[in-house]
C-alpha positions in Angstrom: -5.9 -7.9 14.3 -2.3 -8.7 15.3 -1.9 -11.5 17.8 0.4 -11.4 20.8 3.2 -12.8 18.7 3.1 -11.0 15.4 2.4 -13.6 12.7 4.5 -11.7 10.3 7.7 -12.4 12.2 9.7 -15.5 13.1 10.9 -16.3 16.6 14.0 -14.0 15.9 11.8 -11.1 15.0 12.6 -11.3 11.2 10.0 -10.7 8.5 8.5 -13.9 7.0 5.2 -12.6 5.8 4.1 -9.1 5.0 0.5 -8.7 6.2 0.4 -5.1 7.5 2.6 -2.2 8.4 1.0 -2.3 11.9 3.3 -4.0 14.4 6.5 -3.7 12.3 9.4 -1.9 14.0 11.2 1.1 12.7 14.2 -1.1 12.0 12.2 -3.5 9.8 10.6 -0.7 7.9 14.0 0.9 7.4 15.5 -2.3 6.2 12.8 -2.7 3.5 13.3 0.8 2.3 17.1 0.5 2.3 16.8 -2.8 0.3 14.4 -1.2 -2.1 16.9 1.6 -2.7 19.4 -0.9 -3.9 16.8 -2.4 -6.3 15.8 1.0 -7.9 18.9 0.9 -10.2 17.9 -2.4 -11.7 15.3 -0.5 -13.7 18.1 1.3 -15.5 20.1 -1.8 -16.5 20.1 -3.3 -19.9 19.2 -6.7 -18.3 16.7 -5.9 -15.6 17.1 -9.1 -13.6 18.8 -10.3 -10.4 18.9 -14.0 -9.5 17.6 -13.8 -5.9 14.4 -15.8 -6.4 15.6 -18.1 -9.2 13.7 -21.4 -9.0 11.0 -20.0 -6.7 7.3 -19.9 -7.8 5.3 -16.7 -7.0 1.5 -17.1 -7.3 -0.5 -13.9 -7.8 -4.0 -14.4 -6.3 -6.1 -11.3 -6.9 -9.7 -11.7 -5.8 -10.3 -8.0 -6.5 -9.5 -5.9 -9.6 -6.0 -4.3 -9.8 -3.8 -2.7 -12.4 -0.8 -1.2 -10.7 -0.4 -3.6 -7.8 -0.8 -6.8 -9.8 1.4 -5.6 -12.6 4.2 -4.3 -10.5 4.2 -7.5 -8.3 4.5 -9.5 -11.5 7.4 -7.3 -12.8 9.1 -7.4 -9.4 8.9 -11.2 -9.2 10.2 -11.6 -12.7 13.1 -9.1 -12.1 14.0 -11.4 -9.1 14.1 -14.3 -11.6 11.1 -16.1 -10.1 8.5 -18.1 -12.0 5.3 -16.1 -11.9 1.8 -17.7 -12.1 -1.2 -15.3 -12.3 -4.4 -17.0 -11.3 -7.5 -15.8 -13.1 -9.9 -16.0 -10.1 -13.0 -15.5 -12.3 -12.1 -18.6 -14.3 -10.8 -20.6 -11.3 -12.6 -23.1 -9.1 -13.1 -20.4 -6.6 -15.9 -19.2 -8.8 -17.4 -22.7 -8.5 -17.6 -22.5 -4.7 -14.2 -23.8 -3.7 -13.1 -22.4 -0.4 -10.1 -20.1 0.0 -8.2 -22.7 2.1 -8.9 -25.4 -0.5 -7.7 -23.2 -3.3 -4.5 -22.4 -1.3 -3.9 -26.1 -0.5 -4.2 -27.1 -4.2 -1.8 -24.3 -5.3 0.6 -25.2 -2.5 0.6 -28.8 -3.9 1.7 -27.2 -7.2 4.9 -25.9 -5.6 4.0 -22.4 -4.5 6.7 -20.5 -2.6 5.1 -17.1 -2.3 1.5 -16.1 -2.4 0.7 -12.5 -3.3 -2.9 -12.0 -2.3 -5.6 -9.4 -2.7 -8.9 -10.1 -1.2 -12.1 -8.2 -0.4 -12.3 -9.7 3.1 -10.2 -8.1 5.8 -8.0 -10.7 7.4 -7.9 -13.2 4.6 -4.0 -13.0 4.2 -3.7 -13.6 8.0 -5.8 -16.8 7.7 -3.6 -18.0 4.8 -0.3 -17.1 6.5 -1.3 -19.2 9.6 -2.4 -22.1 7.3 0.4 -22.6 4.8 3.5 -24.8 5.2 6.5 -23.2 7.0 8.4 -22.6 3.8 5.6 -20.7 2.1 5.4 -16.9 2.3 2.3 -14.7 2.1 2.4 -11.0 1.0 -0.8 -9.0 1.4 -1.6 -7.0 -1.7 -4.7 -5.4 0.0 -7.4 -7.0 2.2 -10.8 -5.2 2.4 -10.5 -2.0 4.3 -7.8 -3.3 6.5 -4.3 -3.0 5.0 -2.2 -2.5 1.9 1.3 -2.7 3.2 3.3 -2.6 0.0 1.4 0.6 -1.0 2.2 2.0 2.4 5.9 1.1 2.0 6.2 2.5 -1.5 4.6 5.7 -0.1 7.2 5.8 2.6 9.9 5.2 0.0 8.6 8.1 -2.1 8.5 10.5 0.9 12.0 9.5 2.0 13.3 9.9 -1.6 12.0 13.5 -1.9 12.1 14.6 1.8 14.9 12.6 3.4 14.0 12.5 7.1 10.5 12.0 8.5 11.2 13.7 11.8 10.1 17.3 10.7 7.3 16.5 8.3 3.6 17.4 8.3 1.8 14.8 6.1 -1.8 15.4 5.0 -3.9 12.4 3.9 -7.1 13.6 2.2 -10.3 11.9 1.2 -12.1 8.6 1.9 -10.2 7.6 5.0 -13.0 5.4 6.3 -12.7 2.8 3.5 -9.0 3.2 2.8 -6.6 0.4 3.5 -3.9 2.6 2.1 -4.6 5.3 4.7 -4.3 2.8 7.5 -1.0 1.4 6.2 0.4 4.9 5.7 -0.6 6.0 9.1 1.0 3.0 10.9 4.2 3.4 8.9 4.4 7.2 9.3 3.9 7.1 13.1 6.5 4.3 13.4 9.0 6.2 11.3 8.7 9.2 13.5 6.6 11.6 11.5 5.4 14.2 14.1 2.2 15.3 12.4 -0.2 13.2 10.4 -3.4 14.9 9.4 -6.4 13.1 8.1 -8.8 15.4 6.2 -12.2 14.8 4.7 -16.0 15.0 5.3 -17.2 13.7 8.7 -18.9 10.8 7.1 -15.6 9.6 5.7 -13.2 10.7 8.4 -14.6 9.5 11.7 -13.3 11.3 14.9 -12.2 8.0 16.4 -9.3 7.9 14.0 -7.6 10.3 16.5 -6.9 7.1 18.5 -4.3 6.2 15.8 -2.2 9.2 16.7 -3.4 11.5 13.9 -5.1 14.9 13.7 -8.7 14.6 12.4 -9.7 17.6 10.3 -12.7 18.4 8.2 -11.6 21.7 6.6 -9.3 21.1 3.6 -7.8 24.6 3.6 -6.8 24.4 7.2 -5.5 20.8 6.8 -3.2 21.7 3.9 -1.7 24.8 5.4 2.1 24.2 5.8 2.0 20.6 4.7 5.1 19.0 3.3 3.4 16.0 1.8 -0.2 15.6 0.5 -1.6 12.1 -0.1 -4.9 12.2 -2.0 -7.2 9.2 -1.9 -10.0 8.3 -4.3 -13.6 7.9 -3.2 -14.2 4.1 -2.9 -17.8 4.0 -4.1 -17.6 0.2 -4.4 -17.3 0.0 -0.6 -19.9 2.6 0.4 -23.3 1.7 1.7 -25.9 4.5 1.9 -25.6 8.2 1.2 -22.2 9.1 2.7 -21.6 11.8 0.1 -23.3 14.5 -2.0 -22.4 14.6 -5.7 -18.9 14.2 -7.1 -19.0 17.9 -8.1 -19.9 19.0 -4.6 -17.1 16.8 -3.2 -14.6 18.4 -5.5 -15.8 21.8 -4.5 -15.1 21.1 -0.8 -12.3 18.5 -0.8 -10.7 18.5 -4.3 -7.1 19.5 -4.6 -6.7 22.5 -6.8 -3.7 24.7 -7.6 -5.2 27.4 -5.3 -5.4 25.0 -2.4 -2.0 23.5 -3.1 -0.5 26.9 -2.7 -1.5 26.7 1.0 1.1 23.9 1.5 4.8 24.4 1.7 6.4 25.7 -1.5 8.3 22.4 -1.9 5.4 20.1 -1.0 4.8 16.9 -3.0 1.5 15.5 -4.1 0.9 11.7 -4.0 -1.9 9.4 -5.0 -2.1 5.6 -4.8 -4.2 5.4 -7.9 -6.5 4.9 -9.7 -7.0 8.6 -9.9 -10.4 10.2 -10.6 -9.6 13.5 -12.2 -11.9 16.3 -11.3 -13.2 14.5 -8.2 -10.4 14.3 -5.7 -7.7 16.2 -7.7 -7.6 18.7 -10.5 -5.8 17.6 -13.7 -3.6 20.7 -13.5 -2.3 19.5 -10.1 -1.9 15.9 -11.2 0.0 16.9 -14.3 2.0 19.6 -12.5 5.5 19.7 -11.2 4.7 18.9 -7.6 2.9 15.6 -8.4 5.1 12.4 -7.9 2.4 9.9 -8.7 4.3 8.2 -11.6 7.6 7.9 -9.6 5.5 6.2 -6.9 4.6 3.5 -9.4 8.2 3.1 -10.4 9.4 2.9 -6.8 6.6 0.3 -6.2 8.5 -2.2 -8.3 11.7 -1.9 -6.2 9.7 -2.0 -2.9 7.9 -5.2 -3.9 11.2 -6.7 -5.0 12.6 -5.8 -1.6 9.6 -7.4 0.3 9.7 -10.6 -1.6 13.5 -11.0 -1.4 13.4 -10.3 2.3 10.6 -12.7 3.3 12.0 -15.4 1.0 15.4 -15.1 2.6 14.3 -15.5 6.3 13.7 -18.9 7.9 10.3 -19.5 9.4 
């Protein structure tokens, strides 16, 4: 999907849009994580604001449902002192047949500086990034099955926070890899940051063998895949994207691929358990694991605010 010149970067190789973790250098990923680290402390201040985007307008365009991503983007933009406009797509002219480009053109005429977009069609944020005026920035908040770069980045931040270096880690990503934009963003970021072993684990219908071409180990036995893992990233079953009978019942899925305390014991003693949310308890993960000491799902959400602050401040600060 990335063209010869990465549309996320300006001629100097600096980030001006965030569309995917694919094609971003280790240096750019590291800069985002380092910037996020400086923003984490804002959460602990009495006044949780910095003036970096004062006078800028951030438009949140969510054509798919979202709780964590939409809310944390709004919080992040407000903590950067931006004006935030949340467009209710269901009540907008898009529901009357207005094209995506026409919607963007009209919102641009209202003075938009940054579009944060989630869309069911893979590639929609790329289309917008190539269409908008040079001063406007686009941040992908998830497009179809393709990418969810800020989730990938907050996952990398979480791993770095708890594990430090990536160079000796075994990371297991478990579940519905086929439909997961989070898995793709995580895989691109992990391999770029030097993680030597990324395992993708799940039933054959949801973890196709061709994923090995992304530099990962494809595995269909959960016990084998968890053995010796430092980090476990559980994914939900994306039933809304499934066509046909890809799975047996939810109970049978949990029996074979659900993360229980017994299975968690196969991983390293200091392993951490992550999940991008929303979580389906008793389907991909047992409540006792989710509520246990090794789960870092809520810190992921907190770190997500700082990561999204970092992304918006970086893209806004670089010239097209």
